[in-house]
N, C-alpha and C positions, 0 to 999 in steps of 0.2 A: 504376594505383595501387590497391591493395586497400582495400576498404571496411571500416572498423572500427566496429562497433556496441557502444556502452557499455551494459552492463546493471548497474543498481544491485542491491544485496542485498536480498532480501525480509526483511521485519521483521514481527512480530505487529502488527496495526492498533490494538490496545488500548494499546501502548507502543512508539513508534518514535522514532528519533533523526534530526533533520535537520541534517547537518553542513554544508549549504550556506548556512544562514542565518547572519547576523552579529548577535550571537554564536550559536554553535550551540545548538539548542534540542531538548528532549526533549518529545514530545507524549504525553499520557496521555488516553485516551478511554474512557468507560464501556463495558463489554462489550455492553450492549444499545442503544447508540447506533446509529441507522440511517445507513449510509453507502453511497454508490453504488459498485457493483462495475463496473469497467471491462470485464470480460470478458463479462458477461451483461446488462449495462445494468439490473440490478435493485438495489433498496435491500436491504441485508442487515445483520444485527447485526455489530458490529465483531469480536466474538469469532470469527466465522467467516471473517474477511478477513485478507489479508496486505497490507501497505503496501510500496510501491516508491517511494523518494524520489529525484527527480531535481533538478537545479539550477533548473528552471523550474516544478516542480509535484510533487505527490504523486498516484500512482495506487493504487487499491485493487483487489485480485484476490481471487477466491474461494480459500479455503485448500483444499489437497488433502483430498478426502473430504467437503467441505462445499460446498453450493451447486451451481453448474453443473458440467458434466462436461469442460469445455475445459481 
């Protein structure tokens, strides 16, 4: 049986939508709020991050051209 890996869409960390919450909820975060980046394990400003919302949590990744090089 083939393995299927679900990937959520990336959204700006300053304004992202959680469709898995009941009721669905839109998060708005100040651009200079420090959030932990999952890719490099550093705290970065929200304006330099992208949010990936899953059913069990939210991960933040460095935006292309900002932060780490991964």
